N, C-alpha and C positions, 0 to 999 in steps of 0.2 A: 622862433622867427628864423627863417633861413637867411643865410648870408647873401647879400646882393650889393649892387653898386651904391645904393643909398644908405645902407646901414653898416657897412664894413667897419667903419671907425668905432663902432660900439660892440664889436664882436671879438672873440679870441682869434688871433691871427697865427697862433702857433700851429705848425703843420702845413701852412699854406706855402705855395711856391711864390717867391718874390724876386724881383729884379730891381736893382738900384738904377734909376733913370737919370736923376740929377742929384748932385751932392757937392758940398763945398770941397770935399776931399776927392779930387779927380781920379785917384787910383781906385776908388770904389765904384765909379760909374761902370755899368755893365755887369757888375757882380750879380750872379744868379744862384739861387739855392732855396733851401727850405728854412723857414723860421723855426729854429730849435728852441729858443727861449726869448722871453721879452721882459725887460725891466721898464722902469718909468721912462727912461730917456734913450734906451738902446734896444736893438735887436741882435740876437746871436744868430747869424746866418750860416748854415752848413752848406757849403758848395758841393757841386757834383763830384769833385775830386776828393771830398772828405775833409777839406780844411774848414775851420770855423773862424769867422770874422765877426767882431763886435762892431756894429754900425750905429752911429747916432741917428736918432729919428728926426733928421733935418733933411731937406731936399724933397725929392719925389720918388715914390716907390710904385711899381706895377705888380699887383698881386693877381694870381690866377685862382679863381674861385673853384670849388669842387665841381661845378657844372661846366668848367672850361672857359668861362668868360673872364676877361682881363679887366682889371680896375686900376686906374691911375689915381693915387691919393697923395696928398701933401702930408709930409711927416708931421707937421704941427697939428694936424687933425687927430693923430694917434699918439700924441705925447701923453704920458700918464699911464698908470696901471689900469688894467681892465676895469676894476671896480670904480675908479675915478671917472673913466670915460662913460660908464653906464650912468653914473650920477648926473652927468651933464645932460643926459636926455631929459631928466625930470625938470631941469632948470629951463629947458627950451620951451 
């Protein structure tokens, strides 16, 4: 199943371009980069200048899909490991 606006929360986001749009830590707003790693509650974002920042999955994130489309998603929708998010599909 290809990644799109409706199912991004159930896909692997590692390697996707991301921008922090809204976050309780104001210093992270506007941070752009590539998702290098994902844990249950955080993203490791590697910015263009090569710095890595660990960001909690709270707030809003704008992902750029491989087809170039941009998707705004609430962090609470992507909390949990990938396998946990996939299991949520079955419960819906």
